[in-house]
HTML snippet that shows the backbone in 3Dmol.js (N, CA, C, O; Angstrom):
<script src="https://3Dmol.org/build/3Dmol-min.js"></script>
<div id="view" style="width:600px;height:400px;position:relative"></div>
<script>
const pdb = `
ATOM      1  N   MET A   1       4.474  -7.781  -3.562  1.00  0.00           N
ATOM      2  CA  MET A   1       5.009  -7.447  -2.196  1.00  0.00           C
ATOM      3  C   MET A   1       6.545  -7.594  -1.637  1.00  0.00           C
ATOM      4  O   MET A   1       7.093  -8.671  -1.871  1.00  0.00           O
ATOM      5  N   TYR A   2       7.393  -6.447  -0.808  1.00  0.00           N
ATOM      6  CA  TYR A   2       8.203  -6.299  -0.688  1.00  0.00           C
ATOM      7  C   TYR A   2       8.732  -5.189   0.803  1.00  0.00           C
ATOM      8  O   TYR A   2       8.381  -4.065   1.161  1.00  0.00           O
ATOM      9  N   ARG A   3       9.245  -5.716   1.089  1.00  0.00           N
ATOM     10  CA  ARG A   3       9.479  -5.108   2.301  1.00  0.00           C
ATOM     11  C   ARG A   3      11.190  -4.102   2.086  1.00  0.00           C
ATOM     12  O   ARG A   3      12.230  -4.497   1.559  1.00  0.00           O
ATOM     13  N   VAL A   4      10.905  -2.844   2.685  1.00  0.00           N
ATOM     14  CA  VAL A   4      12.507  -2.227   2.695  1.00  0.00           C
ATOM     15  C   VAL A   4      12.290  -1.557   4.351  1.00  0.00           C
ATOM     16  O   VAL A   4      11.269  -1.238   4.959  1.00  0.00           O
ATOM     17  N   THR A   5      13.476  -1.527   4.657  1.00  0.00           N
ATOM     18  CA  THR A   5      13.887  -1.466   6.356  1.00  0.00           C
ATOM     19  C   THR A   5      15.344  -0.758   5.913  1.00  0.00           C
ATOM     20  O   THR A   5      16.331  -0.907   5.193  1.00  0.00           O
ATOM     21  N   ILE A   6      14.704   0.141   6.915  1.00  0.00           N
ATOM     22  CA  ILE A   6      16.204   1.742   7.293  1.00  0.00           C
ATOM     23  C   ILE A   6      16.890   1.015   8.895  1.00  0.00           C
ATOM     24  O   ILE A   6      16.189   0.875   9.897  1.00  0.00           O
ATOM     25  N   ASP A   7      18.113   0.695   8.834  1.00  0.00           N
ATOM     26  CA  ASP A   7      18.824   0.541  10.011  1.00  0.00           C
ATOM     27  C   ASP A   7      18.916   1.913  10.445  1.00  0.00           C
ATOM     28  O   ASP A   7      19.558   2.651   9.699  1.00  0.00           O
ATOM     29  N   THR A   8      18.382   2.454  11.557  1.00  0.00           N
ATOM     30  CA  THR A   8      18.000   3.835  11.608  1.00  0.00           C
ATOM     31  C   THR A   8      19.668   4.123  12.269  1.00  0.00           C
ATOM     32  O   THR A   8      20.313   5.136  11.998  1.00  0.00           O
ATOM     33  N   ASP A   9      20.211   2.900  13.253  1.00  0.00           N
ATOM     34  CA  ASP A   9      21.454   2.991  13.426  1.00  0.00           C
ATOM     35  C   ASP A   9      22.662   3.113  12.920  1.00  0.00           C
ATOM     36  O   ASP A   9      23.741   3.416  13.429  1.00  0.00           O
ATOM     37  N   ALA A  10      22.286   2.789  11.668  1.00  0.00           N
ATOM     38  CA  ALA A  10      23.928   3.106  10.493  1.00  0.00           C
ATOM     39  C   ALA A  10      23.297   4.192   9.884  1.00  0.00           C
ATOM     40  O   ALA A  10      24.170   4.923   9.415  1.00  0.00           O
ATOM     41  N   CYS A  11      22.306   4.579   9.702  1.00  0.00           N
ATOM     42  CA  CYS A  11      21.534   5.912   8.781  1.00  0.00           C
ATOM     43  C   CYS A  11      22.337   6.928   9.469  1.00  0.00           C
ATOM     44  O   CYS A  11      22.338   7.246  10.659  1.00  0.00           O
ATOM     45  N   GLU A  12      23.200   7.492   8.216  1.00  0.00           N
ATOM     46  CA  GLU A  12      23.945   9.008   8.440  1.00  0.00           C
ATOM     47  C   GLU A  12      23.493   9.904   8.273  1.00  0.00           C
ATOM     48  O   GLU A  12      24.102  10.872   8.728  1.00  0.00           O
ATOM     49  N   GLY A  13      21.918  10.236   7.397  1.00  0.00           N
ATOM     50  CA  GLY A  13      21.376  10.912   7.395  1.00  0.00           C
ATOM     51  C   GLY A  13      22.007  11.582   5.709  1.00  0.00           C
ATOM     52  O   GLY A  13      21.964  12.734   5.278  1.00  0.00           O
ATOM     53  N   ILE A  14      22.331  10.843   5.340  1.00  0.00           N
ATOM     54  CA  ILE A  14      22.803  11.290   4.084  1.00  0.00           C
ATOM     55  C   ILE A  14      21.895  11.385   2.687  1.00  0.00           C
ATOM     56  O   ILE A  14      22.223  11.909   1.622  1.00  0.00           O
ATOM     57  N   PHE A  15      20.611  10.693   3.041  1.00  0.00           N
ATOM     58  CA  PHE A  15      19.591  11.015   1.789  1.00  0.00           C
ATOM     59  C   PHE A  15      19.849  11.231   0.353  1.00  0.00           C
ATOM     60  O   PHE A  15      19.404  12.087  -0.412  1.00  0.00           O
ATOM     61  N   ALA A  16      20.795  10.107   0.138  1.00  0.00           N
ATOM     62  CA  ALA A  16      20.433   9.368  -1.263  1.00  0.00           C
ATOM     63  C   ALA A  16      19.455   8.850  -1.579  1.00  0.00           C
ATOM     64  O   ALA A  16      19.091   8.810  -2.755  1.00  0.00           O
ATOM     65  N   CYS A  17      18.797   8.330  -0.602  1.00  0.00           N
ATOM     66  CA  CYS A  17      17.383   7.714  -0.919  1.00  0.00           C
ATOM     67  C   CYS A  17      16.438   8.789  -1.729  1.00  0.00           C
ATOM     68  O   CYS A  17      16.063   8.799  -2.901  1.00  0.00           O
ATOM     69  N   LEU A  18      16.171   9.817  -0.476  1.00  0.00           N
ATOM     70  CA  LEU A  18      14.958  10.713  -1.276  1.00  0.00           C
ATOM     71  C   LEU A  18      15.474  10.889  -2.613  1.00  0.00           C
ATOM     72  O   LEU A  18      14.585  10.546  -3.392  1.00  0.00           O
ATOM     73  N   VAL A  19      16.481  11.259  -3.219  1.00  0.00           N
ATOM     74  CA  VAL A  19      16.465  11.672  -4.883  1.00  0.00           C
ATOM     75  C   VAL A  19      15.975  10.476  -5.424  1.00  0.00           C
ATOM     76  O   VAL A  19      15.150  10.657  -6.320  1.00  0.00           O
ATOM     77  N   ARG A  20      16.291   9.037  -5.090  1.00  0.00           N
ATOM     78  CA  ARG A  20      15.930   8.354  -5.812  1.00  0.00           C
ATOM     79  C   ARG A  20      14.700   7.636  -5.889  1.00  0.00           C
ATOM     80  O   ARG A  20      14.420   6.981  -6.893  1.00  0.00           O
ATOM     81  N   ASP A  21      13.560   7.751  -4.391  1.00  0.00           N
ATOM     82  CA  ASP A  21      12.265   7.216  -4.315  1.00  0.00           C
ATOM     83  C   ASP A  21      12.110   8.106  -3.410  1.00  0.00           C
ATOM     84  O   ASP A  21      12.740   8.304  -2.371  1.00  0.00           O
ATOM     85  N   ASP A  22      11.037   8.749  -3.969  1.00  0.00           N
ATOM     86  CA  ASP A  22       9.826   9.900  -3.137  1.00  0.00           C
ATOM     87  C   ASP A  22       9.321   9.740  -2.010  1.00  0.00           C
ATOM     88  O   ASP A  22       8.782  10.529  -1.233  1.00  0.00           O
ATOM     89  N   ARG A  23       9.649   8.041  -1.941  1.00  0.00           N
ATOM     90  CA  ARG A  23       8.586   7.367  -0.440  1.00  0.00           C
ATOM     91  C   ARG A  23       9.686   7.689   0.766  1.00  0.00           C
ATOM     92  O   ARG A  23       9.336   7.570   1.940  1.00  0.00           O
ATOM     93  N   PHE A  24      10.511   7.942   0.551  1.00  0.00           N
ATOM     94  CA  PHE A  24      11.628   8.346   1.300  1.00  0.00           C
ATOM     95  C   PHE A  24      11.224  10.042   1.899  1.00  0.00           C
ATOM     96  O   PHE A  24      10.666  10.833   1.139  1.00  0.00           O
ATOM     97  N   VAL A  25      11.618  10.451   3.427  1.00  0.00           N
ATOM     98  CA  VAL A  25      11.489  10.956   3.613  1.00  0.00           C
ATOM     99  C   VAL A  25      12.271  11.808   4.881  1.00  0.00           C
ATOM    100  O   VAL A  25      12.610  11.169   5.877  1.00  0.00           O
ATOM    101  N   GLU A  26      12.465  12.863   4.820  1.00  0.00           N
ATOM    102  CA  GLU A  26      13.371  12.985   6.337  1.00  0.00           C
ATOM    103  C   GLU A  26      12.756  13.056   7.595  1.00  0.00           C
ATOM    104  O   GLU A  26      11.850  13.889   7.624  1.00  0.00           O
ATOM    105  N   SER A  27      12.939  12.495   8.571  1.00  0.00           N
ATOM    106  CA  SER A  27      12.462  12.651   9.801  1.00  0.00           C
ATOM    107  C   SER A  27      12.489  13.258  10.617  1.00  0.00           C
ATOM    108  O   SER A  27      13.533  13.885  10.435  1.00  0.00           O
ATOM    109  N   ASP A  28      11.992  13.659  11.677  1.00  0.00           N
ATOM    110  CA  ASP A  28      12.511  14.603  12.667  1.00  0.00           C
ATOM    111  C   ASP A  28      13.593  14.667  13.487  1.00  0.00           C
ATOM    112  O   ASP A  28      13.780  15.630  14.231  1.00  0.00           O
ATOM    113  N   GLU A  29      14.376  13.666  13.417  1.00  0.00           N
ATOM    114  CA  GLU A  29      15.819  13.197  13.904  1.00  0.00           C
ATOM    115  C   GLU A  29      16.532  13.587  13.277  1.00  0.00           C
ATOM    116  O   GLU A  29      17.539  14.002  13.850  1.00  0.00           O
ATOM    117  N   GLY A  30      16.493  13.712  11.745  1.00  0.00           N
ATOM    118  CA  GLY A  30      17.546  14.090  10.806  1.00  0.00           C
ATOM    119  C   GLY A  30      17.968  12.803  10.137  1.00  0.00           C
ATOM    120  O   GLY A  30      18.965  12.710   9.420  1.00  0.00           O
ATOM    121  N   LEU A  31      16.931  11.571  10.493  1.00  0.00           N
ATOM    122  CA  LEU A  31      17.634  10.271   9.371  1.00  0.00           C
ATOM    123  C   LEU A  31      16.261  10.216   8.673  1.00  0.00           C
ATOM    124  O   LEU A  31      15.226  10.844   8.895  1.00  0.00           O
ATOM    125  N   ALA A  32      16.678   8.939   7.436  1.00  0.00           N
ATOM    126  CA  ALA A  32      15.512   8.827   6.674  1.00  0.00           C
ATOM    127  C   ALA A  32      14.282   8.295   7.274  1.00  0.00           C
ATOM    128  O   ALA A  32      14.036   7.736   8.343  1.00  0.00           O
ATOM    129  N   ASP A  33      13.619   8.625   6.301  1.00  0.00           N
ATOM    130  CA  ASP A  33      12.207   7.587   6.980  1.00  0.00           C
ATOM    131  C   ASP A  33      11.051   7.341   5.614  1.00  0.00           C
ATOM    132  O   ASP A  33      11.296   7.711   4.466  1.00  0.00           O
ATOM    133  N   PHE A  34      10.036   6.784   5.954  1.00  0.00           N
ATOM    134  CA  PHE A  34       9.086   6.594   5.034  1.00  0.00           C
ATOM    135  C   PHE A  34       7.967   7.533   5.078  1.00  0.00           C
ATOM    136  O   PHE A  34       7.679   8.127   6.117  1.00  0.00           O
ATOM    137  N   GLU A  35       7.209   7.714   3.783  1.00  0.00           N
ATOM    138  CA  GLU A  35       6.040   8.541   4.116  1.00  0.00           C
ATOM    139  C   GLU A  35       5.324   7.366   3.907  1.00  0.00           C
ATOM    140  O   GLU A  35       5.266   6.622   2.928  1.00  0.00           O
ATOM    141  N   ALA A  36       4.387   7.302   5.827  1.00  0.00           N
ATOM    142  CA  ALA A  36       3.793   5.997   6.187  1.00  0.00           C
ATOM    143  C   ALA A  36       2.719   5.990   4.917  1.00  0.00           C
ATOM    144  O   ALA A  36       2.628   4.909   4.334  1.00  0.00           O
ATOM    145  N   ALA A  37       1.914   7.061   4.439  1.00  0.00           N
ATOM    146  CA  ALA A  37       0.614   6.632   3.937  1.00  0.00           C
ATOM    147  C   ALA A  37       1.001   5.947   2.825  1.00  0.00           C
ATOM    148  O   ALA A  37       0.239   4.991   2.679  1.00  0.00           O
ATOM    149  N   THR A  38       2.127   6.005   1.670  1.00  0.00           N
ATOM    150  CA  THR A  38       2.630   5.194   0.657  1.00  0.00           C
ATOM    151  C   THR A  38       2.948   3.973   1.062  1.00  0.00           C
ATOM    152  O   THR A  38       3.488   3.309   0.177  1.00  0.00           O
ATOM    153  N   ALA A  39       2.782   3.334   2.273  1.00  0.00           N
ATOM    154  CA  ALA A  39       3.286   2.015   2.309  1.00  0.00           C
ATOM    155  C   ALA A  39       2.028   1.051   2.993  1.00  0.00           C
ATOM    156  O   ALA A  39       1.202   1.625   3.702  1.00  0.00           O
ATOM    157  N   GLU A  40       1.934  -0.140   2.803  1.00  0.00           N
ATOM    158  CA  GLU A  40       0.668  -1.450   2.836  1.00  0.00           C
ATOM    159  C   GLU A  40       1.027  -1.577   4.653  1.00  0.00           C
ATOM    160  O   GLU A  40       0.263  -1.864   5.574  1.00  0.00           O
ATOM    161  N   THR A  41       2.111  -1.324   4.661  1.00  0.00           N
ATOM    162  CA  THR A  41       2.264  -1.526   6.373  1.00  0.00           C
ATOM    163  C   THR A  41       3.239  -0.932   6.933  1.00  0.00           C
ATOM    164  O   THR A  41       4.275  -1.187   6.319  1.00  0.00           O
ATOM    165  N   TYR A  42       3.436  -0.140   7.961  1.00  0.00           N
ATOM    166  CA  TYR A  42       4.596   0.837   8.348  1.00  0.00           C
ATOM    167  C   TYR A  42       4.683   0.719  10.289  1.00  0.00           C
ATOM    168  O   TYR A  42       3.789   0.938  11.107  1.00  0.00           O
ATOM    169  N   ARG A  43       6.053   0.315  10.498  1.00  0.00           N
ATOM    170  CA  ARG A  43       6.080   0.514  11.793  1.00  0.00           C
ATOM    171  C   ARG A  43       7.487   0.508  11.896  1.00  0.00           C
ATOM    172  O   ARG A  43       8.289   0.098  11.057  1.00  0.00           O
ATOM    173  N   THR A  44       7.760   1.110  13.248  1.00  0.00           N
ATOM    174  CA  THR A  44       9.333   1.441  13.800  1.00  0.00           C
ATOM    175  C   THR A  44       9.133   0.736  15.200  1.00  0.00           C
ATOM    176  O   THR A  44       8.202   0.655  16.002  1.00  0.00           O
ATOM    177  N   ASP A  45      10.855   0.107  15.107  1.00  0.00           N
ATOM    178  CA  ASP A  45      11.283  -0.892  15.862  1.00  0.00           C
ATOM    179  C   ASP A  45      12.432  -0.305  16.501  1.00  0.00           C
ATOM    180  O   ASP A  45      13.009   0.686  16.052  1.00  0.00           O
ATOM    181  N   GLU A  46      12.729  -0.853  17.444  1.00  0.00           N
ATOM    182  CA  GLU A  46      14.198  -0.536  18.339  1.00  0.00           C
ATOM    183  C   GLU A  46      15.198  -0.161  16.713  1.00  0.00           C
ATOM    184  O   GLU A  46      15.206  -1.096  15.912  1.00  0.00           O
ATOM    185  N   GLY A  47      15.896   0.999  16.337  1.00  0.00           N
ATOM    186  CA  GLY A  47      16.830   0.790  15.835  1.00  0.00           C
ATOM    187  C   GLY A  47      16.459   0.546  14.077  1.00  0.00           C
ATOM    188  O   GLY A  47      17.308   0.386  13.200  1.00  0.00           O
ATOM    189  N   SER A  48      15.585   0.562  13.965  1.00  0.00           N
ATOM    190  CA  SER A  48      14.578   0.101  12.361  1.00  0.00           C
ATOM    191  C   SER A  48      13.422   0.796  12.023  1.00  0.00           C
ATOM    192  O   SER A  48      12.506   1.167  12.757  1.00  0.00           O
ATOM    193  N   VAL A  49      13.600   0.950  10.613  1.00  0.00           N
ATOM    194  CA  VAL A  49      12.366   1.850  10.155  1.00  0.00           C
ATOM    195  C   VAL A  49      11.711   0.603   9.443  1.00  0.00           C
ATOM    196  O   VAL A  49      12.727  -0.084   9.333  1.00  0.00           O
ATOM    197  N   VAL A  50      10.809  -0.076   8.945  1.00  0.00           N
ATOM    198  CA  VAL A  50      10.056  -1.066   8.517  1.00  0.00           C
ATOM    199  C   VAL A  50       8.970  -0.506   7.587  1.00  0.00           C
ATOM    200  O   VAL A  50       7.965  -0.053   8.136  1.00  0.00           O
ATOM    201  N   ALA A  51       9.045  -0.482   6.261  1.00  0.00           N
ATOM    202  CA  ALA A  51       7.742  -0.810   5.576  1.00  0.00           C
ATOM    203  C   ALA A  51       7.470  -1.830   4.477  1.00  0.00           C
ATOM    204  O   ALA A  51       8.305  -2.424   3.795  1.00  0.00           O
ATOM    205  N   GLU A  52       5.965  -1.934   4.431  1.00  0.00           N
ATOM    206  CA  GLU A  52       5.894  -3.417   2.885  1.00  0.00           C
ATOM    207  C   GLU A  52       4.829  -2.587   2.201  1.00  0.00           C
ATOM    208  O   GLU A  52       3.979  -1.822   2.657  1.00  0.00           O
ATOM    209  N   PHE A  53       5.185  -3.038   0.744  1.00  0.00           N
ATOM    210  CA  PHE A  53       4.754  -1.979  -0.293  1.00  0.00           C
ATOM    211  C   PHE A  53       4.171  -3.489  -1.122  1.00  0.00           C
ATOM    212  O   PHE A  53       4.356  -4.704  -1.047  1.00  0.00           O
ATOM    213  N   ASP A  54       3.423  -2.574  -1.868  1.00  0.00           N
ATOM    214  CA  ASP A  54       2.777  -4.100  -2.785  1.00  0.00           C
ATOM    215  C   ASP A  54       2.145  -2.986  -4.016  1.00  0.00           C
ATOM    216  O   ASP A  54       1.060  -2.404  -4.003  1.00  0.00           O
ATOM    217  N   ASP A  55       3.045  -2.939  -4.872  1.00  0.00           N
ATOM    218  CA  ASP A  55       3.362  -1.804  -6.102  1.00  0.00           C
ATOM    219  C   ASP A  55       4.257  -2.106  -7.024  1.00  0.00           C
ATOM    220  O   ASP A  55       4.682  -3.259  -6.953  1.00  0.00           O
ATOM    221  N   ASP A  56       4.594  -1.576  -7.694  1.00  0.00           N
ATOM    222  CA  ASP A  56       5.705  -1.975  -9.332  1.00  0.00           C
ATOM    223  C   ASP A  56       7.179  -1.026  -9.062  1.00  0.00           C
ATOM    224  O   ASP A  56       8.015  -0.777  -9.930  1.00  0.00           O
ATOM    225  N   ARG A  57       7.227  -0.594  -7.630  1.00  0.00           N
ATOM    226  CA  ARG A  57       8.514   0.434  -7.529  1.00  0.00           C
ATOM    227  C   ARG A  57       9.452  -0.284  -6.952  1.00  0.00           C
ATOM    228  O   ARG A  57      10.341   0.318  -6.350  1.00  0.00           O
ATOM    229  N   LEU A  58       9.458  -1.612  -7.004  1.00  0.00           N
ATOM    230  CA  LEU A  58      10.654  -2.840  -6.489  1.00  0.00           C
ATOM    231  C   LEU A  58      11.877  -1.824  -6.701  1.00  0.00           C
ATOM    232  O   LEU A  58      12.365  -1.027  -5.899  1.00  0.00           O
ATOM    233  N   GLU A  59      12.262  -2.134  -8.193  1.00  0.00           N
ATOM    234  CA  GLU A  59      13.524  -1.804  -8.597  1.00  0.00           C
ATOM    235  C   GLU A  59      13.834   0.096  -8.254  1.00  0.00           C
ATOM    236  O   GLU A  59      14.941   0.634  -8.263  1.00  0.00           O
ATOM    237  N   THR A  60      12.390   0.830  -7.961  1.00  0.00           N
ATOM    238  CA  THR A  60      13.272   2.053  -7.267  1.00  0.00           C
ATOM    239  C   THR A  60      13.509   1.973  -6.076  1.00  0.00           C
ATOM    240  O   THR A  60      14.319   2.695  -5.495  1.00  0.00           O
ATOM    241  N   ALA A  61      12.814   1.056  -5.536  1.00  0.00           N
ATOM    242  CA  ALA A  61      13.800   0.782  -3.975  1.00  0.00           C
ATOM    243  C   ALA A  61      14.525   0.542  -3.600  1.00  0.00           C
ATOM    244  O   ALA A  61      15.017   0.938  -2.544  1.00  0.00           O
ATOM    245  N   ARG A  62      15.096  -0.655  -4.751  1.00  0.00           N
ATOM    246  CA  ARG A  62      16.509  -1.436  -4.549  1.00  0.00           C
ATOM    247  C   ARG A  62      17.289  -0.222  -5.085  1.00  0.00           C
ATOM    248  O   ARG A  62      18.402  -0.098  -4.575  1.00  0.00           O
ATOM    249  N   GLN A  63      16.994   0.574  -5.879  1.00  0.00           N
ATOM    250  CA  GLN A  63      18.239   1.801  -6.614  1.00  0.00           C
ATOM    251  C   GLN A  63      18.479   2.793  -5.420  1.00  0.00           C
ATOM    252  O   GLN A  63      19.533   3.425  -5.343  1.00  0.00           O
ATOM    253  N   ALA A  64      17.358   2.929  -4.381  1.00  0.00           N
ATOM    254  CA  ALA A  64      17.500   3.477  -3.202  1.00  0.00           C
ATOM    255  C   ALA A  64      18.063   3.272  -2.379  1.00  0.00           C
ATOM    256  O   ALA A  64      18.694   4.118  -1.747  1.00  0.00           O
ATOM    257  N   ALA A  65      18.000   1.846  -2.080  1.00  0.00           N
ATOM    258  CA  ALA A  65      18.917   0.984  -0.935  1.00  0.00           C
ATOM    259  C   ALA A  65      20.630   1.187  -1.488  1.00  0.00           C
ATOM    260  O   ALA A  65      21.528   1.514  -0.712  1.00  0.00           O
ATOM    261  N   ALA A  66      20.859   0.890  -3.120  1.00  0.00           N
ATOM    262  CA  ALA A  66      22.161   1.387  -3.860  1.00  0.00           C
ATOM    263  C   ALA A  66      22.755   2.330  -3.048  1.00  0.00           C
ATOM    264  O   ALA A  66      23.667   2.183  -2.234  1.00  0.00           O
ATOM    265  N   ALA A  67      22.018   3.503  -3.421  1.00  0.00           N
ATOM    266  CA  ALA A  67      22.413   4.685  -3.271  1.00  0.00           C
ATOM    267  C   ALA A  67      22.688   5.131  -1.842  1.00  0.00           C
ATOM    268  O   ALA A  67      22.830   6.304  -1.494  1.00  0.00           O
ATOM    269  N   CYS A  68      22.750   4.009  -1.016  1.00  0.00           N
ATOM    270  CA  CYS A  68      22.592   4.690   0.231  1.00  0.00           C
ATOM    271  C   CYS A  68      24.314   4.203   0.939  1.00  0.00           C
ATOM    272  O   CYS A  68      24.703   3.064   1.202  1.00  0.00           O
ATOM    273  N   PRO A  69      24.930   5.279   1.067  1.00  0.00           N
ATOM    274  CA  PRO A  69      26.749   5.149   1.073  1.00  0.00           C
ATOM    275  C   PRO A  69      27.218   4.448   2.725  1.00  0.00           C
ATOM    276  O   PRO A  69      28.393   4.138   2.920  1.00  0.00           O
ATOM    277  N   PRO A  70      26.068   4.246   3.912  1.00  0.00           N
ATOM    278  CA  PRO A  70      26.498   3.119   4.691  1.00  0.00           C
ATOM    279  C   PRO A  70      25.736   2.050   4.470  1.00  0.00           C
ATOM    280  O   PRO A  70      25.938   1.125   5.257  1.00  0.00           O
ATOM    281  N   GLY A  71      24.720   1.835   3.449  1.00  0.00           N
ATOM    282  CA  GLY A  71      24.363   0.625   3.540  1.00  0.00           C
ATOM    283  C   GLY A  71      23.088   0.150   4.375  1.00  0.00           C
ATOM    284  O   GLY A  71      22.572  -0.956   4.541  1.00  0.00           O
ATOM    285  N   ALA A  72      22.830   1.257   4.771  1.00  0.00           N
ATOM    286  CA  ALA A  72      21.649   1.472   5.757  1.00  0.00           C
ATOM    287  C   ALA A  72      20.171   0.739   5.567  1.00  0.00           C
ATOM    288  O   ALA A  72      19.433   0.282   6.439  1.00  0.00           O
ATOM    289  N   ILE A  73      19.976   0.789   3.966  1.00  0.00           N
ATOM    290  CA  ILE A  73      18.719   0.345   3.430  1.00  0.00           C
ATOM    291  C   ILE A  73      18.729  -1.170   3.230  1.00  0.00           C
ATOM    292  O   ILE A  73      19.840  -1.644   2.993  1.00  0.00           O
ATOM    293  N   THR A  74      17.672  -2.040   3.283  1.00  0.00           N
ATOM    294  CA  THR A  74      17.550  -3.437   2.946  1.00  0.00           C
ATOM    295  C   THR A  74      16.327  -3.656   2.478  1.00  0.00           C
ATOM    296  O   THR A  74      15.374  -3.189   3.103  1.00  0.00           O
ATOM    297  N   VAL A  75      16.125  -4.377   1.336  1.00  0.00           N
ATOM    298  CA  VAL A  75      14.865  -4.641   0.146  1.00  0.00           C
ATOM    299  C   VAL A  75      14.847  -5.841   0.360  1.00  0.00           C
ATOM    300  O   VAL A  75      15.862  -6.536   0.321  1.00  0.00           O
ATOM    301  N   GLU A  76      13.503  -6.339   0.661  1.00  0.00           N
ATOM    302  CA  GLU A  76      13.806  -7.929   0.468  1.00  0.00           C
ATOM    303  C   GLU A  76      12.067  -8.122  -0.369  1.00  0.00           C
ATOM    304  O   GLU A  76      11.121  -7.398  -0.061  1.00  0.00           O
ATOM    305  N   GLU A  77      11.988  -9.166  -1.360  1.00  0.00           N
ATOM    306  CA  GLU A  77      10.746  -9.570  -1.880  1.00  0.00           C
ATOM    307  C   GLU A  77      10.202 -10.698  -0.555  1.00  0.00           C
ATOM    308  O   GLU A  77      10.748 -11.372   0.319  1.00  0.00           O
ATOM    309  N   LEU A  78       9.124 -10.481  -0.920  1.00  0.00           N
ATOM    310  CA  LEU A  78       8.167 -10.988   0.303  1.00  0.00           C
ATOM    311  C   LEU A  78       7.562 -12.489  -0.301  1.00  0.00           C
ATOM    312  O   LEU A  78       7.465 -12.298  -1.513  1.00  0.00           O
ATOM    313  N   ASP A  79       7.249 -13.466  -0.090  1.00  0.00           N
ATOM    314  CA  ASP A  79       7.103 -14.547  -0.553  1.00  0.00           C
ATOM    315  C   ASP A  79       5.109 -14.910  -0.267  1.00  0.00           C
ATOM    316  O   ASP A  79       4.652 -14.723   0.860  1.00  0.00           O
ATOM    317  N   GLU A  80       4.548 -15.210  -0.963  1.00  0.00           N
ATOM    318  CA  GLU A  80       2.706 -15.502  -0.474  1.00  0.00           C
ATOM    319  C   GLU A  80       3.005 -16.309   0.589  1.00  0.00           C
ATOM    320  O   GLU A  80       3.894 -17.111   0.877  1.00  0.00           O
ATOM    321  N   THR A  81       1.759 -15.758   1.216  1.00  0.00           N
ATOM    322  CA  THR A  81       1.212 -16.214   2.571  1.00  0.00           C
ATOM    323  C   THR A  81       0.818 -18.191   2.323  1.00  0.00           C
ATOM    324  O   THR A  81       0.645 -18.653   1.195  1.00  0.00           O
ATOM    325  N   ALA A  82       0.770 -18.791   3.203  1.00  0.00           N
ATOM    326  CA  ALA A  82       0.235 -19.689   3.142  1.00  0.00           C
ATOM    327  C   ALA A  82      -1.142 -19.965   2.533  1.00  0.00           C
ATOM    328  O   ALA A  82      -1.654 -20.871   1.876  1.00  0.00           O
ATOM    329  N   ASP A  83      -1.577 -18.589   3.126  1.00  0.00           N
ATOM    330  CA  ASP A  83      -3.321 -19.007   2.752  1.00  0.00           C
ATOM    331  C   ASP A  83      -3.468 -18.800   1.170  1.00  0.00           C
ATOM    332  O   ASP A  83      -4.133 -19.500   0.406  1.00  0.00           O
ATOM    333  N   GLU A  84      -2.653 -17.620   0.839  1.00  0.00           N
ATOM    334  CA  GLU A  84      -3.365 -17.550  -0.757  1.00  0.00           C
ATOM    335  C   GLU A  84      -1.901 -18.466  -1.390  1.00  0.00           C
ATOM    336  O   GLU A  84      -1.276 -17.771  -2.191  1.00  0.00           O
ATOM    337  N   ARG A  85      -1.528 -19.312  -1.252  1.00  0.00           N
ATOM    338  CA  ARG A  85      -0.526 -20.279  -1.304  1.00  0.00           C
ATOM    339  C   ARG A  85      -1.886 -21.473  -1.916  1.00  0.00           C
ATOM    340  O   ARG A  85      -2.405 -21.690  -3.011  1.00  0.00           O
ATOM    341  N   SER A  86      -2.061 -22.071  -0.395  1.00  0.00           N
ATOM    342  CA  SER A  86      -3.465 -22.800  -0.231  1.00  0.00           C
ATOM    343  C   SER A  86      -4.897 -22.583  -1.209  1.00  0.00           C
ATOM    344  O   SER A  86      -5.643 -23.378  -1.781  1.00  0.00           O
ATOM    345  N   GLU A  87      -4.857 -20.820  -1.059  1.00  0.00           N
ATOM    346  CA  GLU A  87      -6.307 -20.702  -2.343  1.00  0.00           C
ATOM    347  C   GLU A  87      -5.755 -20.905  -3.608  1.00  0.00           C
ATOM    348  O   GLU A  87      -6.481 -21.530  -4.381  1.00  0.00           O
ATOM    349  N   GLY A  88      -4.178 -20.385  -4.221  1.00  0.00           N
ATOM    350  CA  GLY A  88      -4.386 -20.534  -5.415  1.00  0.00           C
ATOM    351  C   GLY A  88      -4.324 -22.413  -5.689  1.00  0.00           C
ATOM    352  O   GLY A  88      -5.091 -22.851  -6.546  1.00  0.00           O
ATOM    353  N   ALA A  89      -3.523 -23.286  -5.031  1.00  0.00           N
ATOM    354  CA  ALA A  89      -3.803 -24.582  -5.230  1.00  0.00           C
ATOM    355  C   ALA A  89      -5.512 -24.892  -5.161  1.00  0.00           C
ATOM    356  O   ALA A  89      -5.949 -25.681  -5.998  1.00  0.00           O
ATOM    357  N   VAL A  90      -6.306 -24.384  -4.343  1.00  0.00           N
ATOM    358  CA  VAL A  90      -7.817 -24.742  -4.765  1.00  0.00           C
ATOM    359  C   VAL A  90      -8.719 -24.271  -5.963  1.00  0.00           C
ATOM    360  O   VAL A  90      -9.730 -24.702  -6.518  1.00  0.00           O
ATOM    361  N   CYS A  91      -7.669 -22.907  -6.143  1.00  0.00           N
ATOM    362  CA  CYS A  91      -8.726 -22.589  -7.460  1.00  0.00           C
ATOM    363  C   CYS A  91      -8.091 -23.151  -9.171  1.00  0.00           C
ATOM    364  O   CYS A  91      -8.553 -22.980 -10.299  1.00  0.00           O
ATOM    365  N   GLN A  92      -7.161 -23.683  -8.794  1.00  0.00           N
ATOM    366  CA  GLN A  92      -6.446 -24.106 -10.102  1.00  0.00           C
ATOM    367  C   GLN A  92      -7.187 -25.168 -10.673  1.00  0.00           C
ATOM    368  O   GLN A  92      -6.817 -25.682 -11.728  1.00  0.00           O
TER     369      GLN A  92
END
`;
const viewer = $3Dmol.createViewer("view");
viewer.addModel(pdb, "pdb");
viewer.setStyle({}, {cartoon: {color: "spectrum"}});
viewer.zoomTo();
viewer.render();
</script>
């Protein structure tokens, strides 16, 4: 699982991310956004849009982030939850 965050205060609407990853779309405000249906979770906060994905496209998301001229996109891998770690330990 990984999280992709768009800093909408930093986004300049250049859309280099859209060319690299089709999950990115243009928002009504003319900034980068996500196609919400593609994400496990999706939320907008003051100054950011955050989506979490559980797929094999982490590298594609990283390429989209790297292509963003103002550096408005961050990608972070998420750790397992405590419940998943505990369950794994019990099952072993």
